[in-house]
C-alpha positions in Angstrom: 61.7 123.2 -1.1 65.1 122.5 0.2 64.1 118.9 1.4 62.6 118.2 -2.1 66.0 119.2 -3.7 67.8 117.3 -1.4 65.6 114.1 -2.2 66.3 114.8 -5.8 70.0 115.3 -5.4 70.1 111.9 -3.5 68.4 110.1 -6.3 70.7 111.8 -8.7 73.6 110.5 -6.6 72.6 106.8 -7.0 75.0 105.0 -9.2 73.7 104.4 -12.7 74.6 100.4 -12.4 72.2 100.3 -9.3 69.5 102.1 -11.3 69.7 99.5 -14.0 69.4 96.6 -11.5 66.4 98.2 -9.9 64.7 98.8 -13.3 65.5 95.2 -14.0 63.9 93.9 -11.0 60.8 95.9 -11.5 60.6 94.5 -15.1 61.1 91.0 -13.6 58.4 91.4 -11.1 56.0 92.9 -13.5 56.5 90.3 -16.2 56.5 87.6 -13.5 53.2 88.9 -12.4 51.8 88.7 -16.0 53.2 85.0 -16.2 51.8 84.1 -12.9 48.4 85.3 -13.9 48.8 83.6 -17.5 49.7 80.3 -15.5 46.9 80.7 -13.2 44.0 81.9 -15.2 45.2 80.8 -18.7 44.2 77.1 -18.4 40.8 77.9 -19.6 42.3 78.4 -23.0 44.0 75.0 -23.0 41.2 73.1 -21.3 38.3 72.0 -23.7 35.6 70.9 -21.6 34.3 68.4 -24.3 37.5 66.4 -23.8 36.4 65.9 -20.3 33.7 63.4 -21.5 35.7 60.2 -22.1 34.9 58.0 -24.8 33.1 55.0 -23.6 32.3 51.7 -25.6 28.8 50.6 -26.4 27.9 47.2 -25.8 25.3 45.1 -27.8 23.8 42.4 -25.8 20.9 39.9 -26.1 17.8 39.8 -23.8 19.5 37.2 -21.6 22.4 39.6 -21.0 25.0 37.9 -23.3 27.3 40.5 -24.8 27.7 39.7 -28.5 29.5 43.0 -29.6 31.4 46.0 -28.3 31.8 49.1 -30.3 34.5 51.7 -29.2 37.4 53.9 -30.3 38.8 53.2 -26.9 37.7 50.1 -25.0 36.6 51.9 -21.7 33.8 51.6 -19.5 33.6 54.4 -17.0 32.7 54.1 -13.4 32.1 56.6 -10.9 34.7 57.3 -8.5 32.6 56.8 -5.5 32.1 53.2 -6.5 35.7 52.5 -6.5 36.9 51.1 -3.2 39.0 53.4 -1.1 42.0 51.2 -0.9 42.1 51.1 -4.7 42.2 54.8 -5.0 44.9 55.0 -2.5 46.9 52.4 -4.4 47.1 54.9 -7.2 47.6 58.1 -5.3 50.5 56.2 -3.3 52.5 55.3 -6.2 51.6 58.0 -8.8 51.2 61.1 -6.6 51.5 60.8 -2.8 50.7 64.4 -2.1 47.7 64.5 -4.2 45.4 65.8 -1.7 47.9 68.5 -0.6 48.9 70.2 -3.6 46.9 72.5 -6.2 47.7 70.7 -9.4 51.4 71.2 -9.4 53.7 69.7 -6.4 56.5 72.2 -6.2 58.2 70.1 -3.5 58.3 67.1 -5.7 59.3 69.2 -8.7 62.4 70.6 -6.5 63.3 67.2 -5.5 63.1 65.7 -9.0 65.3 68.6 -10.4 68.1 67.9 -7.7 68.1 64.3 -8.4 68.3 64.9 -12.2 71.1 67.3 -11.6 73.0 64.8 -9.3 72.6 62.1 -11.8 73.3 64.3 -14.8 70.3 62.8 -16.3 66.5 62.6 -16.0 65.8 59.9 -13.3 62.6 61.1 -11.6 59.4 62.3 -12.9 57.5 65.1 -11.2 54.1 65.3 -12.8 51.2 65.1 -10.6 48.1 62.9 -11.4 46.3 66.3 -12.2 49.1 67.2 -14.7 48.8 63.5 -16.0 45.1 64.1 -16.5 45.8 67.3 -18.4 48.5 65.8 -20.5 46.3 62.8 -21.6 43.2 64.8 -22.1 44.3 68.0 -23.7 47.9 67.8 -24.8 48.4 64.2 -26.0 49.3 65.5 -29.5 51.2 68.6 -28.5 54.9 68.1 -29.0 55.9 71.8 -28.8 58.3 73.2 -26.3 55.6 75.0 -24.4 53.8 71.6 -23.7 55.0 71.3 -20.0 54.0 75.0 -19.4 50.5 74.2 -20.9 50.3 70.8 -18.8 50.8 73.0 -15.7 48.4 75.8 -16.7 45.6 73.1 -17.5 46.5 71.4 -14.0 46.0 74.5 -12.1 42.7 75.2 -13.8 41.5 71.7 -13.2 42.1 71.9 -9.6 40.3 75.2 -9.6 37.1 74.0 -11.3 36.8 70.5 -10.2 37.0 68.3 -7.0 39.9 66.1 -6.2 37.4 63.0 -6.6 36.4 64.3 -10.1 40.0 64.5 -11.2 41.0 61.2 -9.8 37.9 59.8 -11.5 39.3 61.2 -15.0 42.5 59.6 -14.2 41.6 56.2 -13.4 38.9 56.1 -16.3 41.3 57.5 -18.7 44.7 55.8 -18.4 45.7 52.9 -20.5 46.2 49.3 -18.9 47.4 47.3 -21.9 45.6 44.6 -24.0 43.6 47.4 -25.7 41.6 48.5 -22.6 41.3 52.0 -20.9 40.2 52.7 -17.6 40.1 50.8 -14.3 36.6 49.2 -14.9 37.6 47.6 -18.3 40.9 46.6 -16.9 39.3 44.9 -13.8 37.1 43.1 -16.1 39.8 42.0 -18.3 42.2 40.9 -15.5 39.9 39.8 -12.7 36.5 39.3 -14.6 34.9 41.5 -11.8 33.8 45.2 -11.6 36.2 47.6 -10.0 33.7 47.9 -7.2 34.8 44.6 -6.1 38.7 44.8 -6.3 40.6 43.5 -3.4 43.6 45.6 -1.9 46.1 43.3 -4.0 44.2 43.5 -7.1 43.8 47.3 -6.8 47.7 47.5 -6.3 48.4 45.4 -9.3 46.3 47.6 -11.7 47.8 50.8 -10.0 51.4 49.4 -11.1 50.3 49.0 -14.5 49.8 52.9 -14.9 53.4 53.7 -15.4 54.2 51.0 -18.0 51.1 48.8 -19.0 53.0 46.5 -21.6 56.1 46.1 -19.5 54.2 45.4 -16.3 51.7 43.2 -18.2 50.5 40.5 -15.7 49.5 38.3 -18.8 53.0 38.5 -20.7 55.2 39.5 -17.5 53.9 38.1 -14.6 57.1 38.2 -12.5 57.4 41.9 -13.3 53.8 42.7 -12.5 54.2 40.9 -9.1 57.3 42.9 -8.2 55.4 46.1 -9.4 52.5 45.2 -7.3 54.6 45.0 -4.3 56.2 48.2 -4.9 53.0 49.8 -4.7 51.9 48.1 -1.7 55.1 49.2 -0.1 54.4 52.7 -1.2 51.0 52.3 0.6 52.8 51.3 3.7 55.2 54.2 3.5 52.3 56.8 3.0 50.6 55.3 6.1 47.7 54.1 4.0 48.0 50.4 5.3 49.9 48.8 8.1 53.2 47.0 7.6 51.5 44.0 8.7 48.8 44.3 6.2 51.4 44.9 3.3 53.4 41.9 4.1 50.2 39.8 4.1 49.1 41.2 0.7 52.6 40.8 -0.8 52.5 37.2 -0.1 49.4 36.7 -2.4 49.5 35.7 -6.1 48.5 37.9 -8.8 45.0 36.1 -8.7 44.3 36.5 -12.3 41.0 35.5 -14.0 41.4 36.6 -17.5 38.5 36.1 -19.5 39.5 35.8 -23.0 37.0 36.9 -25.6 35.5 34.2 -27.9 35.1 35.4 -31.5 31.6 35.3 -32.6 31.6 35.8 -36.4 28.2 34.2 -36.6 26.7 37.3 -35.2 28.1 39.8 -37.5 25.5 40.0 -39.7 23.0 40.8 -37.1 25.4 43.2 -35.4 25.5 45.0 -38.8 21.7 45.3 -38.8 21.7 46.7 -35.2 24.1 49.4 -36.2 22.1 50.3 -39.5 19.2 50.6 -37.3 20.6 52.7 -34.6 21.7 55.1 -37.3 18.4 55.1 -39.2 15.9 55.0 -36.6 17.7 56.5 -33.5 20.1 58.7 -35.3 23.0 57.2 -33.5 25.9 57.2 -35.8 28.9 54.7 -35.8 31.1 57.4 -34.4 28.5 58.2 -31.6 28.2 54.5 -30.7 31.9 54.2 -30.4 32.2 56.9 -28.0 28.8 57.1 -26.3 28.9 54.2 -23.8 25.5 53.0 -24.7 24.0 49.8 -23.9 21.9 48.3 -26.7 19.7 45.3 -25.8 18.7 43.5 -28.9 16.2 40.6 -29.8 18.8 38.1 -31.4 18.2 34.5 -30.5 21.7 33.0 -30.5 20.3 29.6 -31.1 18.5 30.6 -34.2 21.4 32.7 -35.4 24.0 30.0 -35.1 21.9 27.3 -36.6 21.3 29.7 -39.6 24.9 30.4 -39.7 26.2 26.8 -39.8 23.5 25.9 -42.3 24.7 28.5 -44.6 28.1 26.8 -44.7 26.7 23.8 -46.2 27.7 24.0 -49.9 24.8 21.3 -50.9 22.1 24.0 -50.4 23.6 26.4 -52.9 23.4 25.3 -56.5 25.6 27.4 -58.9 27.5 26.8 -62.1 30.7 28.1 -60.2 31.8 29.1 -56.7 30.5 32.3 -55.0 26.9 31.5 -54.7 25.5 33.9 -52.1 22.6 33.8 -49.8 20.9 36.0 -47.2 18.4 34.9 -44.4 16.3 36.8 -42.0 13.8 35.8 -39.3 11.4 37.5 -37.0 9.1 36.6 -34.1 5.7 37.1 -36.0 4.1 38.4 -32.6 5.9 41.7 -32.2 8.3 41.9 -35.3 11.6 41.3 -33.3 14.2 40.0 -35.7 15.8 37.0 -34.0 18.3 35.9 -36.8 20.1 37.5 -39.7 22.6 36.2 -42.2 23.9 38.8 -44.5 26.2 36.4 -46.4 27.7 32.8 -46.3 31.0 34.2 -45.2 29.9 37.5 -43.7 32.2 39.8 -41.7 31.4 43.3 -40.4 31.9 45.9 -43.0 30.9 43.5 -46.0 27.7 43.6 -48.0 25.0 42.6 -45.9 22.6 41.1 -48.4 19.7 41.1 -46.0 19.2 44.7 -47.0 20.0 44.3 -50.8 16.9 44.4 -53.1 16.4 41.5 -55.3 13.8 40.4 -57.9 11.2 38.4 -55.9 9.6 36.4 -58.5 6.5 34.6 -57.5 6.9 35.3 -53.9 5.5 38.8 -55.0 2.0 37.0 -55.8 0.4 36.7 -52.5 1.1 40.2 -51.3 0.5 42.2 -54.7 -2.1 40.0 -56.3 -4.1 37.5 -54.4 -4.1 39.3 -50.9 -5.5 42.3 -52.5 -7.9 40.5 -54.8 -9.5 38.5 -51.9 -10.2 41.9 -50.2 -12.9 42.2 -52.8 -16.2 40.0 -52.4 -16.1 38.8 -55.9 -12.7 37.2 -55.5 -12.3 34.3 -53.0 -10.1 31.2 -52.7 -12.2 29.2 -55.1 -13.1 31.9 -57.5 -12.1 30.5 -61.3 -9.8 32.4 -63.2 -8.8 32.0 -66.7 -5.7 30.0 -67.3 -4.5 30.4 -70.7 -1.6 32.2 -72.7 -3.0 35.4 -73.4 -1.8 39.0 -74.3 -2.9 41.9 -72.1 -2.2 45.4 -73.3 0.8 44.3 -75.0 2.2 42.3 -72.1 2.2 38.4 -72.7 1.5 36.3 -69.6 2.8 32.6 -69.9 3.0 29.7 -67.4 6.6 28.7 -66.8 5.9 25.1 -68.0 3.5 26.3 -70.7 0.7 24.0 -69.3 -2.7 25.7 -69.2 -6.1 24.2 -67.7 -8.2 26.7 -69.3 -9.6 27.7 -65.7 -8.4 27.4 -62.4 -9.1 28.7 -58.9 -7.3 31.2 -57.0 -6.4 28.4 -54.7 -4.9 26.1 -57.3 -3.3 29.1 -59.1 -1.3 30.0 -55.9 -0.4 26.3 -55.0 0.6 25.6 -58.6 2.1 29.3 -59.0 0.7 29.7 -62.3 1.7 33.1 -64.1 -1.0 33.7 -66.6 -3.8 33.9 -64.0 -1.9 36.2 -61.7 -1.3 38.6 -64.4 -4.9 38.5 -65.5 -6.3 39.0 -62.0 -3.7 42.0 -61.4 -5.1 43.7 -64.4 -8.7 43.0 -63.3 -8.3 44.5 -59.9 -6.0 47.3 -61.0 -2.4 48.3 -60.5 -3.0 51.3 -58.3 -5.4 49.4 -56.1 -2.8 46.7 -55.8 -0.1 49.1 -54.9 -2.3 50.7 -52.1 -2.0 47.4 -50.2 1.6 47.2 -50.8 2.0 50.8 -49.5 0.3 49.7 -46.3 3.0 47.2 -45.9 5.5 49.9 -46.3 6.6 48.8 -49.7 7.0 51.6 -52.2 7.9 50.7 -55.8 8.2 52.6 -58.9 6.9 50.2 -61.1 3.4 50.3 -62.8 3.3 47.4 -65.1 1.7 43.9 -65.0 5.0 42.4 -64.4 4.4 43.4 -60.7 2.3 40.3 -60.5 5.4 38.0 -61.2 7.9 39.9 -59.1 9.4 41.6 -62.2 10.4 44.7 -60.5 12.9 47.5 -61.7 14.5 47.7 -58.3 13.4 44.5 -56.3 12.6 44.1 -52.8 15.0 43.2 -49.8 14.8 39.9 -48.0 14.0 42.1 -44.8 10.9 43.6 -46.7 9.8 40.3 -47.9 9.8 38.9 -44.5 7.8 41.8 -43.1 5.2 41.5 -45.8 4.4 37.9 -45.2 3.9 38.7 -41.3 0.5 40.2 -42.5 -0.7 36.6 -43.3 1.0 35.2 -40.1 -0.9 37.9 -37.8 -4.6 38.4 -38.8 -3.7 40.7 -41.6 -1.6 43.3 -39.7 1.9 44.6 -40.5 4.5 45.5 -38.3 8.0 47.0 -38.7 10.7 44.6 -37.9 13.4 45.7 -35.6 16.4 44.3 -33.8 16.7 46.8 -31.0 14.6 46.1 -28.0 15.7 49.0 -25.7 18.8 51.4 -25.5 20.2 52.6 -22.3 22.7 55.7 -22.1 25.9 55.9 -20.3 24.2 56.8 -16.9 22.1 53.6 -17.1 19.0 55.5 -18.0 16.6 53.9 -20.5 16.2 56.2 -23.6 14.4 53.9 -25.9 12.1 51.0 -25.2 10.4 49.4 -28.4 6.6 49.4 -28.6 4.6 47.5 -31.1 2.9 49.5 -33.9 0.5 47.7 -36.2 -0.9 48.5 -39.4 -4.0 46.8 -40.7 -3.5 45.5 -44.4 -5.7 42.7 -44.9 -8.8 41.2 -43.0 -8.4 38.6 -40.5 -10.3 36.1 -43.0 -8.1 36.8 -46.0 -5.1 36.3 -43.7 -6.4 33.0 -42.7 -7.6 31.9 -46.1 -3.9 32.8 -47.4 -2.5 30.7 -44.5 -4.3 27.7 -45.5 -3.4 28.0 -49.2 0.3 28.7 -48.3 0.1 25.7 -46.0 -1.1 23.7 -49.0 1.7 25.1 -51.1 4.3 23.7 -48.7 2.5 20.2 -48.5 2.0 19.5 -52.2 2.8 22.7 -54.2 6.0 24.4 -55.3 7.4 24.6 -51.7 7.3 20.8 -51.0 10.8 20.2 -51.3 12.7 19.4 -48.1 11.6 18.0 -44.7 9.9 19.7 -42.0 7.1 17.9 -40.0 5.6 21.0 -38.1 3.2 23.8 -39.4 4.6 26.0 -42.2 3.1 28.2 -44.7 4.9 29.8 -47.5 5.6 30.5 -51.0 8.6 30.1 -53.5 10.0 32.6 -56.1 12.5 32.3 -58.7 13.7 34.5 -61.7 14.9 33.7 -65.0 18.6 34.3 -65.8 18.8 37.3 -68.3 21.8 35.6 -70.1 21.4 32.0 -69.8 18.3 30.1 -71.0 16.7 27.7 -68.7 18.8 28.8 -65.6 18.0 31.0 -62.6 19.1 34.4 -61.4 17.3 34.5 -58.0 15.7 31.9 -55.8 13.4 32.5 -52.9 11.4 31.1 -50.1 9.3 33.2 -47.8 7.2 31.6 -45.2 6.0 31.5 -41.6 5.3 29.1 -38.9 2.9 30.0 -35.9 6.0 31.7 -34.3 8.3 32.9 -36.8 8.3 34.7 -40.2 11.5 34.3 -42.4 12.8 35.0 -45.9 15.6 33.5 -47.7 17.2 34.5 -50.8 20.2 33.0 -52.8 22.0 33.8 -56.1 25.2 35.5 -57.1 26.1 39.0 -56.4 27.0 39.3 -59.9 24.7 38.3 -62.7 26.4 37.5 -66.0 26.7 34.5 -68.4 29.4 33.1 -66.1 27.3 33.1 -62.9 24.0 31.5 -62.5 22.0 29.1 -60.5 21.5 25.6 -62.0 18.4 25.2 -59.8 15.5 27.2 -58.5 13.4 27.8 -55.3 13.6 24.3 -54.1 17.1 25.0 -52.7 16.1 28.0 -50.5 12.9 26.1 -49.4 15.0 23.0 -48.3 17.3 25.3 -46.6 14.7 27.1 -44.6 13.2 23.8 -43.6 16.6 22.4 -42.6 17.0 25.5 -40.2 13.6 25.2 -38.9 14.0 21.4 -38.2 17.2 22.1 -36.2 15.6 24.9 -34.2 12.7 22.7 -33.5 15.1 20.1 -31.9 16.2 23.1 -29.5 13.0 24.3 -28.8 9.7 22.6 -29.9 7.8 24.6 -32.5 4.1 24.2 -32.9 2.5 21.6 -34.9 -0.4 23.5 -36.4 -1.8 27.0 -37.0 -4.5 28.1 -34.7 -7.5 29.4 -36.5 -8.6 32.7 -35.0 -12.1 32.8 -33.4 -13.4 35.5 -35.8 -12.7 33.8 -39.0 -14.3 31.0 -40.9 -12.2 27.9 -41.8 -11.5 27.4 -45.3 -12.7 24.4 -46.9 -10.0 22.1 -48.5 -10.0 21.7 -52.2 -12.3 19.2 -53.7 -10.8 17.0 -56.2 -13.2 15.6 -58.7 -12.9 12.0 -60.0 -11.0 11.6 -63.3 -13.3 8.8 -64.3 -16.8 7.9 -63.1 -18.2 4.5 -64.1 -22.1 4.4 -64.7 -24.1 1.5 -64.7 -27.9 1.0 -64.9 -30.4 -1.4 -63.6 -34.2 -2.0 -62.6 -36.1 -1.8 -59.5 -39.8 -2.3 -58.7 -42.3 -0.8 -56.5 -44.2 2.3 -55.7 -46.6 4.1 -58.2 -44.4 3.1 -61.0 -44.1 -0.5 -61.1 -40.7 -0.4 -62.8 -38.2 2.1 -62.1 -34.5 2.8 -63.4 -31.7 2.9 -61.1 -28.3 4.5 -61.9 -25.3 3.8 -59.7 -21.8 4.9 -60.3 -18.2 4.7 -58.6 -18.1 7.6 -56.2 -15.5 10.1 -54.9 -13.9 9.3 -51.4 -14.8 13.0 -51.0 -18.5 12.9 -50.0 -18.6 16.8 -50.7 -18.5 16.0 -54.4 -22.1 16.6 -56.0 -23.3 14.5 -59.0 -25.4 15.9 -61.8 -27.6 13.4 -63.7 -28.5 14.0 -67.3 -30.8 12.6 -69.7 -29.5 12.9 -73.3 -31.8 14.4 -75.7 -31.6 16.5 -79.1 -30.3 19.8 -78.6 -29.3 20.4 -75.0 -29.2 17.5 -72.5 -31.6 17.7 -69.5 -30.4 17.7 -66.0 -32.9 15.5 -64.1 -31.4 15.4 -60.7 -28.4 16.3 -58.3 -27.1 13.8 -55.9 -25.0 14.8 -52.8 -23.1 12.2 -50.5 -24.5 9.4 -52.5 -23.7 7.4 -55.5 -27.1 6.2 -56.8 -30.1 7.9 -58.6 -33.8 6.4 -59.0 -35.3 7.3 -62.4 -39.1 7.3 -61.9 -40.6 8.2 -65.4 -39.1 5.3 -67.6 -40.7 5.4 -70.9 -42.3 2.2 -72.2 -42.2 3.2 -75.7 -38.8 4.5 -76.2 -35.0 4.0 -75.0 -33.4 6.7 -72.9 -29.7 7.4 -72.4 -28.3 8.8 -69.1 -24.9 10.0 -67.7 -23.7 11.7 -64.5 -21.1 14.6 -64.1 -19.1 15.1 -60.9 -19.5 18.8 -59.7 -17.5 21.0 -57.5 -19.6 23.0 -55.2 -16.5 25.1 -54.2 -15.4 26.3 -57.7 -19.0 25.6 -59.3 -17.1 23.8 -62.0 -18.3 20.3 -63.5 -15.6 17.6 -64.3 -15.5 14.9 -66.8 -19.0 13.2 -67.6 -19.3 9.5 -67.3 -20.1 6.9 -69.8 -23.7 6.8 -71.2 -26.1 4.1 -70.0 -29.6 3.1 -71.6 -32.7 2.5 -69.8 -36.0 1.1 -71.4 -38.8 -1.0 -70.5 
């Protein structure tokens, strides 16, 4: 008891001032320990692991490997740290953080040295941030301007060192820093300054890039080559001092030039329309938004044919192909490989730039270009409507809709073949009414064309919302490829940031028309190009297609839309022209002849670069379509006599024949009431009349007959035979 009392008395005897010192020390130790644990373990509150995923640029390249576009927030191509040569990694460590592999995120020895130098100089003369701290600052604190930023930086750095390897952190550093000229990361910098991958950087090249980390603009080898050289040599000296290279090696490397091989990016505005389609397809089909493309580091391989794309781009610059009453006539063109639906060229406007209205995807009134897909194709799927089936050709009112031909010329009757070649409106409307609008729309749906319209104006392309050039191109592919539809596409395949393929296009086709109907239409549309509404312009090789134009709503006799949609054995294309705004002050002064001529001009130039087919090849499983028979306008008939046989005297009728030996001639004898047909002649121009009456005179005539359309032509003059 006395001992305890003595201890208590001894404590009481301690001066109060000392007690306060001891208490303060205890508090300092306590809060120091709290601060220590906060610094050591609080980094996870600052570090957002999403920020460890560096933005990477997405490249769009052709099948030949030519990069036509790069999409990015930061122009960066990450590279695995293990692929970077050791001497390049050493260059960064030597100049930025020589003790990198010895500290745990914060180099207290360097901090002490830096503070001492700052005190001596009475200003900040030396930084003390480690590579790990720089990574922390750049990734997590680049927008933090608070007085606690440095503390947060230390906390984040310690966290990174605890959670990740030194190589991982160094990889984040060299891939993350800015190197000037808009490039981030060592791979993009290496490509910019040396036109090679960072995998292949030499010692001096790596040292130059390491020197840029401190001040990329001030040490730019492009704008300040002398400073860049001095800075590179400083890096080499630091490597020598750190024992990373020998003095002999350092001196040798310092004697080298910068060795720049800067590859300046050539602008390619001719590809902008196509690139826009790629981005739209990436978003709609592959759910890759623009923002994701700019950060995700994808490699998108596309189907663009740069020759076709540039030819179309240059031709669209020619004012002669764009007839308008004032400036601003616009156009759109899209072309695809008919075999697989790969879009090889796209022009969204005559002076298109990324972000502009891409007219390839804007709906327009297709006019008569609608007839093959909405009327004649579906009709010929029925047995009773074939190319030489006769249709009425006259002005008519059908359920309140008046169908008239543009030229007000009516033949009375016309074959499907001729109705298409001459682009007659009245027969098309009549036929659509006969086959039924729901039936026709079933075929449009198979071509992935959905329209809200339910009127007979569909036959003439008078749609409430119209169709895009892209859809028109796709629809004509059914005729080019045995009646099968395919979705067009710009993207061939997509690779992720790790080089793994995440999408490979596969062809998926839909049966729309029979191969026979497709071939029949090809034959008819070839004739349309040869001597029909699409004869304008010059192109010597195989081409089938249909024109379309729409009347201007405010200016009589002028045009709002003009089209040519066609195909060769290799490609299918659609070309539209018109104004973006349709009013009385903006109209085309000519119609579909101009898009037809422009398409042929593009094909002619393309044929010079890569020879295109001279003829379509008929599939083995279809029958050839007979060429139209043209009946003679006038048949001169004469009569004579011949002797022999049972009847001593016979009559002989001869006439001027057609050069086409398929024409059949019906021979008639005139009589009261209905004349009697007494014979039929094929491939000849004479007929023997055996039963000549010796008591009366008989009159005869012949009429040419078309066995395809089953229509007779104009009768000949009458001749007399008597004995």
